[in-house]
SEPAMI-311997 format. One record per residue (C-alpha): residue in one letter; residue number from 0; y, x, z. Coordinates in Angstrom, 1 decimal, always signed. Layout:
BEGIN
a, NUM, Y, X, Z
...
//
This chain:
BEGIN
m, 0, +131.4, +16.6, +109.9
h, 1, +129.1, +15.4, +112.9
k, 2, +126.8, +12.9, +112.2
l, 3, +128.5, +9.1, +113.6
r, 4, +126.2, +7.1, +115.0
s, 5, +127.8, +3.9, +113.1
l, 6, +126.3, +6.0, +110.2
s, 7, +122.5, +5.9, +111.8
a, 8, +122.7, +1.9, +111.9
n, 9, +124.4, +1.5, +108.5
s, 10, +121.2, -0.8, +107.2
p, 11, +122.7, -3.1, +104.0
g, 12, +123.1, -6.4, +106.5
r, 13, +125.3, -4.2, +108.5
r, 14, +127.4, -3.2, +105.2
a, 15, +127.3, -6.7, +103.9
n, 16, +129.2, -7.6, +106.8
w, 17, +131.9, -5.4, +107.1
k, 18, +132.6, -5.3, +103.3
a, 19, +132.8, -9.1, +103.8
l, 20, +135.9, -7.9, +106.3
g, 21, +137.5, -5.9, +103.9
l, 22, +136.1, -2.4, +104.4
s, 23, +135.7, -0.4, +101.2
k, 24, +132.8, +2.1, +100.3
e, 25, +134.7, +5.1, +101.6
d, 26, +135.5, +3.0, +104.7
m, 27, +131.7, +2.8, +105.5
e, 28, +131.5, +6.7, +105.9
k, 29, +134.8, +7.0, +108.7
p, 30, +134.5, +6.8, +112.5
k, 31, +134.4, +3.4, +113.8
i, 32, +136.4, +3.0, +116.6
a, 33, +136.7, +0.2, +118.9
v, 34, +140.0, -0.5, +120.2
v, 35, +139.2, -2.7, +123.5
n, 36, +142.0, -5.2, +124.2
s, 37, +142.5, -7.3, +127.2
s, 38, +145.6, -9.1, +125.8
s, 39, +146.1, -12.7, +128.0
e, 40, +148.5, -15.3, +127.6
l, 41, +147.8, -15.9, +131.2
a, 42, +149.3, -13.4, +132.6
i, 43, +152.4, -11.2, +132.0
c, 44, +150.1, -7.5, +132.7
y, 45, +148.6, -8.3, +129.1
a, 46, +151.2, -10.3, +127.5
h, 47, +152.1, -7.3, +125.6
l, 48, +148.6, -5.6, +124.4
d, 49, +148.3, -7.7, +120.9
g, 50, +151.4, -5.6, +119.9
i, 51, +150.1, -2.1, +121.0
a, 52, +146.4, -3.0, +119.4
k, 53, +148.5, -3.4, +115.8
i, 54, +150.0, -0.3, +116.9
v, 55, +146.7, +1.8, +117.8
k, 56, +145.0, +0.2, +114.7
e, 57, +147.5, +1.1, +112.1
e, 58, +147.4, +4.8, +113.6
i, 59, +143.3, +4.9, +113.9
r, 60, +143.4, +3.7, +110.2
k, 61, +146.3, +6.4, +109.4
a, 62, +144.2, +9.7, +111.1
g, 63, +141.2, +8.6, +108.8
g, 64, +139.0, +6.2, +111.2
v, 65, +138.4, +2.7, +111.1
p, 66, +139.3, +0.4, +114.3
f, 67, +137.5, -2.9, +115.2
e, 68, +139.4, -4.8, +117.9
v, 69, +137.4, -6.3, +120.6
r, 70, +138.3, -8.5, +123.6
t, 71, +137.6, -8.6, +127.3
a, 72, +138.2, -10.6, +130.5
a, 73, +141.4, -10.1, +131.7
p, 74, +141.6, -10.6, +135.8
s, 75, +144.9, -10.5, +137.1
d, 76, +145.7, -10.8, +140.9
f, 77, +148.3, -13.2, +140.7
i, 78, +146.9, -15.6, +138.4
t, 79, +142.8, -15.0, +138.8
g, 80, +143.5, -14.8, +142.0
a, 81, +143.9, -18.6, +142.5
g, 82, +140.3, -19.6, +142.5
r, 83, +137.6, -19.0, +144.7
a, 84, +139.6, -17.4, +146.9
g, 85, +140.4, -14.3, +144.7
s, 86, +136.6, -13.7, +144.5
y, 87, +137.3, -13.3, +140.5
i, 88, +139.6, -10.4, +140.5
l, 89, +137.3, -7.7, +141.7
a, 90, +133.9, -9.6, +140.1
g, 91, +136.0, -8.9, +136.6
r, 92, +136.5, -5.5, +137.1
d, 93, +132.3, -5.7, +136.2
i, 94, +132.7, -8.2, +133.5
i, 95, +135.0, -5.9, +131.8
a, 96, +132.2, -2.8, +131.6
n, 97, +129.5, -5.5, +130.7
d, 98, +132.2, -7.1, +127.8
i, 99, +132.5, -3.6, +126.5
e, 100, +128.5, -2.6, +126.6
v, 101, +127.6, -5.5, +125.0
q, 102, +129.9, -5.4, +122.0
v, 103, +130.7, -1.5, +121.7
e, 104, +127.2, -0.3, +122.3
a, 105, +125.4, -3.2, +120.7
a, 106, +127.2, -2.3, +117.5
m, 107, +126.7, +1.3, +117.5
l, 108, +130.3, +2.5, +117.0
d, 109, +131.6, +6.0, +117.3
g, 110, +134.2, +6.0, +119.7
m, 111, +136.7, +3.7, +121.7
i, 112, +140.0, +3.8, +123.1
c, 113, +140.9, +1.1, +125.9
l, 114, +144.1, -0.5, +126.2
t, 115, +144.1, -0.3, +129.9
s, 116, +146.6, -2.5, +132.5
c, 117, +146.3, -4.8, +135.2
d, 118, +144.2, -3.4, +138.5
k, 119, +140.5, -4.1, +137.2
t, 120, +140.9, -3.0, +133.7
p, 121, +141.3, +0.6, +134.4
p, 122, +138.1, +1.3, +136.5
g, 123, +136.5, -1.3, +134.1
h, 124, +137.4, +0.8, +131.2
l, 125, +136.3, +4.1, +133.3
m, 126, +133.1, +2.6, +134.3
a, 127, +132.3, +1.4, +130.5
a, 128, +133.1, +5.0, +129.8
a, 129, +130.8, +6.8, +132.0
r, 130, +128.1, +4.5, +131.0
l, 131, +128.2, +4.5, +127.5
n, 132, +129.3, +7.9, +126.9
i, 133, +131.1, +8.2, +123.6
p, 134, +134.1, +9.1, +123.1
t, 135, +137.2, +7.6, +125.0
i, 136, +140.2, +7.5, +125.4
l, 137, +142.6, +5.4, +127.6
v, 138, +146.2, +4.0, +126.8
i, 139, +148.4, +3.6, +129.7
g, 140, +149.8, -0.5, +129.8
g, 141, +152.6, +0.0, +131.6
y, 142, +154.3, -1.5, +134.4
q, 143, +156.9, -4.6, +134.0
q, 144, +160.8, -4.3, +134.6
a, 145, +161.8, -5.5, +137.6
g, 146, +164.9, -8.0, +138.2
a, 147, +167.9, -8.0, +140.6
i, 148, +170.1, -10.1, +142.9
d, 149, +173.6, -9.5, +143.9
g, 150, +172.6, -5.7, +142.4
e, 151, +170.0, -5.2, +144.5
p, 152, +166.3, -4.7, +143.0
v, 153, +163.8, -7.7, +143.8
d, 154, +159.9, -7.2, +142.4
v, 155, +157.1, -9.5, +143.0
e, 156, +156.2, -7.3, +146.1
d, 157, +159.3, -8.6, +147.6
v, 158, +158.2, -12.6, +146.6
w, 159, +154.7, -12.3, +147.9
s, 160, +155.4, -10.7, +151.2
g, 161, +158.6, -12.8, +151.7
s, 162, +156.5, -16.3, +150.8
v, 163, +154.1, -15.1, +153.1
g, 164, +156.5, -14.3, +155.9
e, 165, +158.7, -17.4, +155.8
r, 166, +155.6, -19.8, +156.9
f, 167, +155.9, -17.4, +159.7
g, 168, +159.7, -17.1, +160.7
a, 169, +160.6, -14.4, +159.2
k, 170, +163.7, -14.8, +156.8
p, 171, +163.2, -13.1, +153.4
k, 172, +166.4, -10.9, +151.8
f, 173, +166.7, -13.9, +149.5
p, 174, +165.7, -17.5, +149.0
i, 175, +161.7, -17.2, +147.5
a, 176, +163.0, -19.6, +144.7
d, 177, +165.3, -17.2, +143.5
m, 178, +163.3, -13.9, +144.3
a, 179, +160.5, -15.9, +141.7
e, 180, +162.9, -16.6, +139.0
n, 181, +164.6, -12.4, +138.8
a, 182, +161.7, -10.2, +140.3
i, 183, +159.4, -9.9, +137.0
m, 184, +161.7, -9.3, +133.8
g, 185, +159.2, -8.2, +131.2
p, 186, +155.3, -7.6, +130.5
g, 187, +153.3, -4.8, +132.6
v, 188, +152.1, -4.6, +135.7
c, 189, +153.7, -4.9, +139.4
a, 190, +156.4, -2.2, +139.5
g, 191, +155.3, +0.1, +142.6
m, 192, +152.0, +2.5, +143.8
a, 193, +149.6, -0.7, +144.2
t, 194, +146.6, -0.3, +142.8
a, 195, +147.4, -0.5, +138.9
n, 196, +150.0, +2.4, +138.9
t, 197, +148.0, +3.9, +141.4
m, 198, +144.7, +3.4, +138.9
h, 199, +146.7, +4.7, +135.8
s, 200, +147.8, +7.6, +137.7
v, 201, +144.1, +8.3, +138.3
v, 202, +143.1, +8.0, +134.4
e, 203, +145.5, +11.0, +133.9
a, 204, +144.3, +12.8, +136.9
l, 205, +141.0, +12.1, +135.2
g, 206, +141.6, +13.8, +132.2
m, 207, +141.1, +10.5, +130.3
t, 208, +144.3, +10.0, +128.3
l, 209, +147.0, +12.4, +127.1
p, 210, +149.0, +13.8, +129.3
g, 211, +152.2, +12.1, +130.1
n, 212, +151.2, +9.0, +130.0
a, 213, +151.2, +7.8, +133.4
p, 214, +153.4, +5.9, +134.8
v, 215, +155.6, +4.4, +131.7
r, 216, +157.5, +1.2, +130.9
a, 217, +155.7, -1.3, +129.5
n, 218, +156.4, -1.8, +125.9
s, 219, +158.8, +1.4, +125.9
p, 220, +159.4, +3.6, +122.9
k, 221, +157.2, +6.4, +125.2
m, 222, +154.4, +3.5, +125.5
q, 223, +154.5, +3.1, +122.1
d, 224, +154.6, +6.4, +121.3
n, 225, +151.4, +7.3, +123.7
a, 226, +149.5, +4.6, +122.2
r, 227, +150.2, +6.2, +118.6
a, 228, +149.1, +9.9, +119.6
c, 229, +146.0, +8.5, +121.7
a, 230, +145.2, +6.6, +118.8
r, 231, +145.1, +10.0, +117.2
r, 232, +143.0, +11.7, +119.4
i, 233, +140.3, +9.5, +119.6
v, 234, +139.2, +10.1, +115.6
e, 235, +139.4, +13.6, +116.4
m, 236, +137.2, +13.2, +120.1
v, 237, +134.8, +11.8, +117.8
e, 238, +134.9, +14.4, +115.3
e, 239, +134.5, +16.7, +118.2
q, 240, +132.0, +15.0, +120.4
l, 241, +133.9, +15.4, +123.4
l, 242, +132.0, +12.7, +125.8
p, 243, +133.6, +11.4, +129.0
r, 244, +130.9, +12.7, +131.1
d, 245, +132.0, +16.3, +130.1
i, 246, +135.5, +15.6, +131.0
m, 247, +134.9, +13.3, +134.4
t, 248, +133.0, +15.8, +136.2
a, 249, +133.4, +16.9, +140.3
g, 250, +136.2, +18.6, +139.7
a, 251, +138.2, +15.6, +137.8
f, 252, +137.0, +13.4, +140.6
r, 253, +138.6, +15.9, +143.0
n, 254, +142.0, +15.9, +140.9
a, 255, +142.0, +12.4, +140.8
v, 256, +141.2, +12.0, +145.2
a, 257, +144.0, +14.5, +145.2
t, 258, +146.1, +12.4, +143.3
v, 259, +146.1, +9.2, +145.3
l, 260, +146.5, +10.8, +148.0
a, 261, +150.1, +12.5, +146.8
v, 262, +151.0, +9.5, +146.1
s, 263, +149.6, +7.5, +149.2
g, 264, +148.2, +4.7, +146.5
s, 265, +146.3, +1.9, +146.6
i, 266, +142.9, +1.8, +149.1
n, 267, +141.4, +0.4, +146.3
a, 268, +140.8, +3.7, +143.9
i, 269, +138.3, +4.5, +146.5
k, 270, +135.9, +2.2, +145.4
h, 271, +136.8, +2.5, +141.8
l, 272, +136.4, +5.8, +141.5
q, 273, +133.2, +5.9, +143.1
a, 274, +132.0, +3.1, +140.9
t, 275, +132.9, +5.2, +138.1
a, 276, +130.9, +7.9, +139.3
v, 277, +128.0, +6.1, +139.6
e, 278, +128.1, +4.6, +136.3
a, 279, +128.0, +8.3, +134.9
e, 280, +124.8, +8.6, +137.0
s, 281, +126.5, +11.3, +138.8
d, 282, +125.5, +11.9, +142.4
i, 283, +129.0, +12.6, +143.6
d, 284, +130.0, +11.2, +147.0
i, 285, +133.6, +9.6, +146.8
f, 286, +133.9, +9.0, +150.6
t, 287, +132.7, +12.7, +151.6
m, 288, +135.2, +14.2, +148.9
w, 289, +137.8, +12.1, +150.4
e, 290, +137.5, +13.8, +153.6
e, 291, +137.5, +17.2, +152.2
m, 292, +140.7, +16.6, +150.1
s, 293, +142.5, +14.9, +153.6
d, 294, +144.7, +18.0, +154.0
v, 295, +146.5, +17.1, +151.1
p, 296, +150.1, +15.7, +151.9
v, 297, +152.1, +12.8, +150.3
l, 298, +154.3, +14.4, +147.6
s, 299, +156.2, +11.1, +146.2
p, 300, +156.0, +8.3, +148.3
v, 301, +157.0, +5.5, +146.3
r, 302, +157.2, +2.0, +147.0
p, 303, +155.2, +0.4, +148.9
t, 304, +154.8, +3.6, +150.9
g, 305, +158.6, +4.8, +150.7
d, 306, +161.7, +4.0, +149.0
i, 307, +161.2, +5.7, +145.8
r, 308, +160.9, +3.1, +142.8
i, 309, +158.2, +3.7, +139.8
e, 310, +160.9, +4.2, +137.1
q, 311, +162.4, +7.0, +139.4
f, 312, +158.4, +8.6, +139.9
e, 313, +158.2, +8.3, +135.6
d, 314, +161.3, +10.1, +135.0
a, 315, +160.6, +12.5, +137.8
g, 316, +157.4, +13.5, +135.7
g, 317, +154.7, +11.1, +137.4
a, 318, +151.4, +11.8, +137.1
r, 319, +152.3, +15.1, +135.5
a, 320, +154.3, +16.3, +137.9
i, 321, +152.1, +15.5, +140.9
l, 322, +149.2, +17.0, +139.2
k, 323, +151.4, +20.5, +138.8
r, 324, +152.4, +20.4, +142.1
l, 325, +148.8, +20.1, +143.5
l, 326, +148.1, +22.7, +140.7
p, 327, +146.9, +25.6, +143.6
r, 328, +144.6, +22.7, +145.6
i, 329, +142.8, +21.3, +142.8
h, 330, +140.5, +22.0, +139.4
g, 331, +143.0, +23.6, +136.9
d, 332, +139.9, +24.6, +134.9
a, 333, +138.7, +20.6, +134.7
l, 334, +138.5, +19.2, +131.2
t, 335, +140.8, +16.6, +129.5
c, 336, +140.5, +14.4, +126.7
t, 337, +143.2, +16.8, +124.6
g, 338, +140.3, +19.4, +124.4
k, 339, +142.0, +21.8, +126.7
t, 340, +141.6, +22.3, +130.8
l, 341, +144.4, +20.8, +133.1
a, 342, +145.8, +23.9, +133.6
q, 343, +146.1, +24.3, +129.7
n, 344, +147.8, +21.2, +129.9
l, 345, +150.6, +21.8, +132.3
e, 346, +151.1, +25.3, +131.2
g, 347, +154.6, +26.0, +130.4
w, 348, +155.8, +22.6, +131.7
e, 349, +158.7, +22.0, +134.1
i, 350, +159.0, +19.1, +136.2
p, 351, +162.0, +16.9, +135.6
g, 352, +162.8, +15.7, +138.8
p, 353, +161.3, +18.1, +141.6
e, 354, +163.3, +16.4, +144.5
v, 355, +161.5, +13.0, +143.7
i, 356, +158.0, +14.9, +143.5
q, 357, +158.2, +17.6, +146.1
p, 358, +156.3, +20.8, +146.2
l, 359, +153.0, +21.7, +148.4
d, 360, +154.6, +23.2, +151.2
a, 361, +157.5, +21.1, +151.4
p, 362, +156.0, +17.6, +151.3
f, 363, +157.6, +14.1, +152.2
s, 364, +154.8, +13.8, +154.9
e, 365, +151.4, +15.7, +156.1
g, 366, +148.0, +14.1, +154.6
p, 367, +146.0, +12.3, +154.8
s, 368, +147.9, +9.2, +153.4
i, 369, +144.4, +7.7, +153.2
a, 370, +141.9, +8.0, +155.7
i, 371, +137.8, +7.4, +156.1
l, 372, +136.9, +6.6, +159.4
k, 373, +133.1, +6.2, +160.8
g, 374, +131.2, +5.1, +164.1
n, 375, +129.1, +3.0, +165.3
f, 376, +131.2, +0.1, +163.7
a, 377, +131.1, +1.1, +160.3
d, 378, +129.4, +3.7, +157.8
t, 379, +132.5, +4.0, +156.2
a, 380, +135.9, +2.0, +156.6
v, 381, +139.6, +2.6, +155.0
v, 382, +143.1, +3.1, +156.5
r, 383, +146.2, +3.8, +154.9
l, 384, +148.8, +5.1, +156.9
g, 385, +151.3, +6.2, +154.2
i, 386, +154.1, +8.6, +155.8
r, 387, +153.1, +9.8, +159.0
d, 388, +156.3, +9.2, +160.8
g, 389, +155.0, +7.9, +163.7
s, 390, +155.9, +4.0, +162.8
r, 391, +152.8, +3.1, +163.0
p, 392, +150.1, +3.7, +165.5
e, 393, +147.2, +6.1, +164.8
e, 394, +145.4, +5.7, +167.8
f, 395, +144.3, +2.1, +169.1
t, 396, +141.9, +0.5, +172.1
g, 397, +141.8, -3.1, +172.6
p, 398, +139.8, -6.2, +172.5
a, 399, +138.9, -7.8, +169.4
r, 400, +140.2, -11.3, +168.4
v, 401, +137.7, -12.3, +165.8
f, 402, +138.3, -15.1, +162.7
e, 403, +135.8, -16.0, +160.3
s, 404, +138.3, -16.3, +157.5
t, 405, +141.6, -15.3, +156.3
a, 406, +142.9, -19.3, +156.7
e, 407, +141.1, -19.3, +160.2
c, 408, +143.0, -15.6, +161.2
l, 409, +146.2, -17.2, +159.8
q, 410, +146.4, -20.6, +161.1
g, 411, +145.2, -18.2, +164.6
i, 412, +148.2, -16.3, +164.1
e, 413, +150.8, -19.5, +163.6
d, 414, +149.3, -21.4, +166.8
g, 415, +149.9, -17.8, +169.0
k, 416, +146.1, -17.3, +169.2
v, 417, +147.0, -13.4, +168.5
k, 418, +148.2, -11.3, +171.3
e, 419, +150.0, -7.7, +171.4
g, 420, +147.3, -5.3, +172.0
d, 421, +144.4, -7.1, +169.9
v, 422, +142.3, -6.0, +167.3
v, 423, +142.6, -8.7, +164.9
i, 424, +139.3, -9.2, +163.0
a, 425, +138.9, -10.8, +159.5
r, 426, +135.3, -10.8, +158.5
n, 427, +132.9, -12.4, +155.7
q, 428, +135.0, -11.1, +153.2
g, 429, +133.2, -8.1, +151.9
l, 430, +130.9, -8.0, +148.1
k, 431, +128.7, -10.4, +149.3
g, 432, +130.6, -12.4, +151.8
g, 433, +133.4, -13.3, +149.7
p, 434, +131.9, -13.0, +147.4
a, 435, +133.2, -10.1, +145.4
m, 436, +135.7, -9.1, +148.1
g, 437, +137.5, -12.7, +147.8
g, 438, +139.4, -13.8, +150.8
s, 439, +142.8, -12.7, +150.6
a, 440, +142.6, -10.3, +153.4
s, 441, +146.2, -8.9, +152.5
l, 442, +147.8, -12.2, +153.8
v, 443, +147.4, -11.5, +157.0
i, 444, +149.1, -8.0, +157.2
f, 445, +152.0, -9.6, +156.0
a, 446, +151.8, -12.4, +158.2
l, 447, +151.2, -10.0, +161.5
d, 448, +154.5, -8.3, +160.1
a, 449, +156.2, -11.4, +159.9
a, 450, +155.2, -12.8, +164.0
g, 451, +156.5, -9.3, +164.7
l, 452, +153.3, -7.9, +165.6
a, 453, +152.1, -5.3, +163.3
k, 454, +153.4, -2.4, +165.1
t, 455, +151.5, -4.0, +168.0
t, 456, +148.2, -4.8, +166.7
a, 457, +145.3, -3.0, +164.6
f, 458, +143.7, -5.4, +161.8
v, 459, +139.8, -4.8, +160.7
t, 460, +138.5, -6.5, +158.0
d, 461, +135.3, -6.1, +155.4
g, 462, +137.4, -7.2, +152.9
q, 463, +140.2, -5.3, +150.1
l, 464, +143.8, -5.2, +150.3
s, 465, +146.0, -5.6, +147.7
g, 466, +148.0, -2.1, +146.8
l, 467, +150.9, -3.3, +147.7
c, 468, +150.1, -3.5, +151.5
l, 469, +150.9, -1.2, +153.9
k, 470, +152.3, -2.6, +157.2
g, 471, +150.9, -1.7, +161.2
l, 472, +147.2, +0.0, +161.5
t, 473, +145.1, -1.7, +159.3
v, 474, +141.7, -1.0, +158.6
a, 475, +139.8, -2.4, +155.5
e, 476, +136.7, -2.4, +153.3
v, 477, +134.7, -2.2, +156.8
a, 478, +131.1, -1.2, +155.5
p, 479, +128.5, -2.7, +156.4
e, 480, +130.3, -6.2, +155.9
a, 481, +129.0, -9.2, +158.3
a, 482, +127.1, -10.7, +155.6
t, 483, +124.4, -8.1, +155.6
g, 484, +124.5, -7.6, +159.2
g, 485, +127.0, -4.9, +159.8
p, 486, +128.4, -4.7, +163.4
i, 487, +132.0, -6.7, +162.1
g, 488, +129.4, -9.4, +161.9
k, 489, +128.0, -9.2, +165.6
v, 490, +131.6, -8.2, +166.9
q, 491, +132.5, -10.9, +169.9
d, 492, +135.9, -11.9, +170.7
g, 493, +136.9, -9.6, +173.9
d, 494, +134.7, -6.7, +172.7
v, 495, +136.6, -3.4, +172.7
i, 496, +137.6, -1.5, +169.9
t, 497, +138.9, +2.0, +169.7
i, 498, +140.3, +3.7, +166.1
s, 499, +141.1, +6.8, +166.1
v, 500, +142.7, +8.4, +163.2
a, 501, +142.7, +11.9, +164.6
n, 502, +138.7, +11.5, +165.0
r, 503, +138.4, +9.9, +162.0
s, 504, +136.6, +7.0, +163.9
i, 505, +136.4, +3.4, +164.8
d, 506, +133.9, +2.1, +167.9
l, 507, +132.6, -0.7, +169.4
d, 508, +132.1, -0.4, +173.1
v, 509, +129.0, -2.5, +173.2
a, 510, +125.6, -1.3, +174.0
a, 511, +123.4, -1.0, +170.9
e, 512, +120.2, -2.9, +172.4
e, 513, +123.1, -5.7, +173.0
l, 514, +124.6, -5.6, +169.7
a, 515, +120.9, -5.3, +168.0
a, 516, +120.0, -8.9, +169.7
r, 517, +123.4, -10.9, +168.7
d, 518, +122.8, -12.6, +165.1
a, 519, +124.0, -11.6, +162.4
p, 520, +125.5, -14.2, +160.4
g, 521, +124.1, -13.6, +156.8
y, 522, +125.6, -14.9, +153.9
r, 523, +125.3, -18.3, +151.5
q, 524, +122.2, -18.3, +149.2
p, 525, +123.6, -17.2, +145.7
a, 526, +125.2, -21.0, +143.8
p, 527, +125.0, -21.0, +140.0
g, 528, +127.4, -19.1, +137.8
y, 529, +128.8, -15.9, +137.8
l, 530, +130.0, -15.6, +141.2
g, 531, +126.2, -16.5, +142.5
n, 532, +124.8, -13.6, +140.2
f, 533, +127.3, -11.2, +141.8
r, 534, +126.7, -12.1, +145.3
q, 535, +122.9, -11.2, +144.7
d, 536, +123.1, -8.1, +142.4
v, 537, +126.2, -6.4, +144.2
r, 538, +125.1, -3.3, +145.4
g, 539, +127.3, -1.8, +149.1
m, 540, +130.3, +0.0, +149.1
e, 541, +128.7, +3.4, +148.6
t, 542, +128.0, +2.4, +145.0
g, 543, +131.8, +1.4, +144.8
g, 544, +130.4, -2.3, +144.6
v, 545, +128.7, -1.7, +141.2
l, 546, +126.0, -4.4, +139.9
l, 547, +123.3, -2.3, +138.8
p, 548, +119.8, -2.3, +140.0
e, 549, +118.6, -0.2, +142.9
k, 550, +117.1, +3.1, +141.8
d, 551, +112.9, +3.0, +142.2
//
C-alpha cells in the first residue's frame, strides 16, 4: 500500500482530535479524503450540494476511505454580482483555490473530491488540484431545470436579456415578472452553454472527472450515480497515486480547447485554463494553443450559440460525444482520472444523438467559434463568433466612441450618443481596473441589441463577458487593460479602429509616437479588503489573472 500523507503527519495530538470526532483506530490508517463542498443558501447553483456531499461521504466510507467535508466560498454571478459592480465574481475563483489550500494542504490530507458547480468553482477546483498535486477528482454539480410559459421554454438568459432590453425599448417575449417566476425550477447552474456548463465540459475534456459526467441534470439519479462512482474512484486514485499533473498535460489542455471550440462555449474558459496551467507550473500558453486549434468547427450549437438546449446536448452524449467526434483531431493518448487514456475510455462507446452532435466533416459551422485577436491595440483580445453564417460582421472599421464605465456606456446608448458604424469602447473593467473584471460589460451587449445596434456597431472592452452573451461583433478581455496603460486606456473618441477576424487582428490608426504621448489613466490605489489586495497582486491576462508572486 502507498504510504499516506496523512499517516506521516499522524501525531498524537492529531489522533486525539480525530478520535474525538469519532474516528476509530482502523480509520487512522485509511486514506483521508477532503470532500470540497461549496454549498450555499445564497444561490440556487449550490443549494443541492449538501445532499450530494452526504452521498459522496457515504460512498467513500464504503470504499475504505475517511471523508472530511470542507467548505469554500461560493460565488454565483446573479447573487454575488450585486456588490461592487460584480468584482467579487472572478475574485472568488482565487479565494476558492486558496480556501482549499488552507484546509487540505495544511491538514496533509491524501486526496480530494470537489463538488463543482457555478462558473468559478470548476476553475477554482482545477487550480487547487494543479497547485496541490494530490489525487483529485471533480463531481459535476449539474444544471437547473428551466421552466415554460404557454408551452414555450423560458430560462434565466431570457430574464436577463429581456430585462436589459426592456430599458431600451425592446419588448420581451413574455412579461419580465412572469419569466422571473418561471425561469428556474430547481437547483443547479444556468441552463445553456454559458460559463458553468462550458467549464463542466472542460473538466471532462481534461480528464478530471469520469466519462459521461458533463453536462448533467442537477440532482438527477444520473448525477447521484456519477457522484458515487467518483467517490469510489478517488479512494483508488489515492492508492494508485494518480496525480493531477499526470492528467493535466499539454495534450489534455489541447483536448479542452478543442471541446470549447466545438460547442462555441464561453470565452471565460480561456483565462481559467491558462490560470490552471500556471498553477501546474507549466509553460503552456493557452492563447497560442487556441490559435493552433482554430480550425476546430462547431459540432453542437447549444444555446446561446444555436437552438439546441442543454437537455438535448446531454441526452445526445454531451462532452463525451464531443470528444468522440474530435478524437481524430485531438490527443487520445491523454491520461484521465480513470487511469486509462481518453481513447481507451471512448473505445466501443456509441454516440446516442448523432444528429445533435455532428461529425468533423459535417459540422454546423466552420471554425473558429472563438478567436484570439492581436495588433497594436492589444497583445491579446477575444472574440466569440458562434455560428459563422454571416449574421454578424467579422470585419469592421469605425470611429471609437469611448466610455469610462458600463454605466456611462449604457447611458450613452440610451441618450443616442452611439451611432451606426461606431466602435463602442467600455474600459476600466480589467483585472486591475475592475478590479477582478467587475463592471458588468455584458449589459452593453444586450443594450446594443435592444437598441437595434448590435449588427451595425462593434463593441470592445477590457472586461469579461457572461457566457450567455453572443450578439454582434464583440471583442472582450483586451490586454493590456486600460488600468495598466494599454492602448484601450489611451484611445480617444474618433480614433479609427479596425477589427479583422480573418487576420486575427485589432488595430488602432494612431501613430505610435502620438499614442505614447497620451496619458494613461492608471488605477486607483488598493483600498482595504480583499478586492484591494486583488487589485494590487493580480497578474496579467497572460497568466489567466492568477494571484501569484512574479517569478524571480
